[in-house]
N, C-alpha and C positions, 0 to 999 in steps of 0.2 A: 550440453553446452560447454564450450571451451572458455574457461575463465581467465581473466587477466587482472592486473592490479595497478592502481594509480595512487600516488602519494599526494595528499593535500594538507594544508594547514587549517585546522578547525578546533574551536574551543581551547585555543592557546597551546596547541601541541600538534605535531605531525600525526596524521592517521593514514592508514593504508586501506583502500577501498577495493573490495572484490567486486568485479563486474563482468558482464558478458554481453555480447551483441548477438541478436537473434533475428530471424526473419529472412525476407527476400534478399538475395545477393544484389538484385537490381530492382529496388523498390519503385513502386509507381508514384511515389511522392517523396520529397526530401524531408518531410515531417517525421521526426523520430517519436516513437511511442515509449515513454519512460514508465517502467513498472516500479511500484512502491509497495513493499511487502508488509505483512501483518506484524503484530507484536512479538511473535515467535518465529518469524519467517527469515528467509535468506535467499540467495540465488538458487540454491538447489531445492529449497522447499517448494518453489513454483513448479518443479518437475518440467514437463514438456509444454505446459499451457502457453507461456509467452511465444514459443516457436510456432505452435498451432495457430494462435490468434494472429500473429504478425504475418504468417504465410497466407492465411485466409484473407487478410486485409491488404496484402501487397505492401507491407510497411517494414521498416527496419525498427527493431526494438532494443532498448537498453534495460538490462536487469542488473540491480546492484544490491549488495548487503550493506545496511547501515552500520556505522561504528557500533561495536558491541555484539555484532551478529555474524554468522557464517564464518568466513575466513578473513573478514575485515578486522582491524585493530579492536581488541576487546575493551571493555570498560577498564579504566584505571583502578588499581586496588583501592577499595574503600569508596569509590565514586558512587554517589546516589543521584538518580535523575530527579529533576524538579518538575513541578506541574506544567512548566512551559516547554517540556522536552519536544513535543511535536511542533510547536511554533519554531523552535530553533532548527529543527530538521528542515522545515518548509522554507524558512526565511533566510537561513544562513548556509547550511550544508548543501542542500540541493543546488542552489545557484553556483556555489563553489565547485561542486563536482561537475556540473554540466559545462562550466567554463573550462575546467581542466581537460575534459574529454572533447572539447570543440563542438558541443551541441549548440546550435544556434536556434533562436526563436524564428518562427513559431514551432513548438513541440506539443505533443499531446501527453496526457497523464492517465495512468491506469493504476488505481490504488485499492488495496484491500485492508479493511479494518483500520488499524492505526495508520496504515499507508493511505487509506482513503481520506482520513482526516487531514493528513499531511498534504495530500493533493488539493483538498478544498482550501486549506490555508495558503498554499502556494498560489493557487489560481486567484484567490482574493487579493493577495498582496501584489501579484504581478499580472494584472489582467491583460496586458498587451503581449505577453509572451506565450500564453497557453492557448492553443487553438481549440481544444475541446478536452473534456475529462470524463472518465468513467470511474465511479467509486462503488466498490462492493462492500456491503456491511459496514459503512463508515460510522463513526461516532461524532455527534455534535454536542452531546451532553452525557453525563454519567447516570445510568439507570441502575436500579436495584438488581435487575436481572444480570447486568454486566458484572457487578460485584460478586453476586452469587456464583456465577460461572468462573470468575477468576480465583475466588477462594477455593473452589473445587479443583481448579488446575494446580494450585499450590499444594493441596493435599495429595494429588496424584503425583506431583513431582517428588514429594518426600516419601511416598509409600509404594510406588509402582515403578515400572521400568521406563517411565517417561523421560527421565534424565538420559538414560542410555539411548533411547530413540532419538532424542534431540542431538545427541553427540554425533550422529551421522551427518548432521547438517551444520553444526557449529563447532569450531575448534575449542571454544570455551562455553559449554552449555550453561554454566552458572552465570556467566556474563549476560547471555541473552535472556534467560528466564528471570533471574533476580532483578535485572534492570526493569523489565516490563512489569513483572508481578509486583515488585516493590512499590513502584510509583502508583500503579492503579489501585493498590490497597492502602495507600497513604491517605490519612485523614485530610490532608491538604488538597487532595485531588477531587474530593467529592463535589466541590463547587465548580469544577472545570466545565466550561460551556462556551462553544464558539459560534453559537447561532447568530449573534449580533455581528460577527466579523465576516461572515460569508456572503453578506448581501451585495458586496461589490463584484461578485463573480459575473462576468459578462459572456464567457465562452459557452457554447453548448455543453450541457451536463447531463449525463445518464447516471442515475442512482439506483443500485440494485440491492435487494434484500431477500434472503430466504425466509419463507414463512415459518420455518422451524429453527430459526437462528437462536442458539442458546446464549448468545452474548448481547443481543439487542432486539428491540421491537421495531415495528414499522414506524413508530414515532420518530425514529432517526431520519429515514429518508423522506418521510412526509414533512418533517420539520425543515428539511433542506428546501423542499419545494415552496414552503411558506415564505422563506427568505429569498429564494431564487426561483421566481414563478415559471421561468422557461425550462426548469428541470424536467426531464423525462424520467418516469419511474418504471421499474421492472420488479414486480413482486413474484418470486418463483416458488411454486409449491414443491413439496418433497425436497426441500433444500435447507441446509443448516447455515452455519456461519461462513462457509467457503463455497460460493456459487461456482467458482472455476473448477472445483473438484466434484461437487455434487451434481451440477447441471451444466457441464461445459458446452454441450451442443446448443441448447437454447441461448446461452450467454453469448457464444460466438455469433449466432444468427442475429441477436439483438445488436451486437457491436457492428455487424455488417451493415445493418440498416442505419446505424447511427453515424458511421463514417461515410461521407458522401462519395469518396473516390474509390471505394473498394470494389473488387470483383471477387466475391467469396468463393473459395474452393473447398470449404469445410462442409461436410454433410452431418446433419444432426443424427445421432444414433437412434 
């Protein structure tokens, strides 16, 4: 991916956002597919999946690193995220970024983990703008399993080469890791729950979960369907927290069926 940067004003200061365009040079639809990364993600952490998916769907895609991640502006010194950090990303930063890049509604969303939660919050707040959304391993509440996994990640960051591996994808790996890990393990975050907020989602919605997800149970996506009855569910065997890495073929095939305008060129391995 060839990355570029755009400067926007957010949270009372200028921030630089790393982003890249992927997919068909001549897309079959003007609808842009916006990718929203996980709690430790970035543009490069997606690897080639956005390109593969957008090419298969005949769409143009936008991939970006949130502030604090990748090559975007890192967290300010001493900055700690609050429990509403995903709300602020969904309600404030994403609209600002899309306006700066000239992305007009309707657009589609593809979010993973925290990015999936951000996609849900954005679709609920701006129902007229989002044409459809795919969410992988999203969170709508905090489970004990999630906290156990995130505590294990903290231990790995402090005792293994995880920091060095993340440094391949983030200019400031401490910014990315400590921002995400710190708020998820903050006692204030244990009551975080967005189930009541997502009921206003009106666009088609596909919710995907791996059966071996180490950060969440099927209660997450099944809880989404309780609030948004038209949600389509995809529960993938032999799949952990990252369906786009563990089961990319079946995921792309499911997205092909979900997006009505596609003509898929991707073959399932």
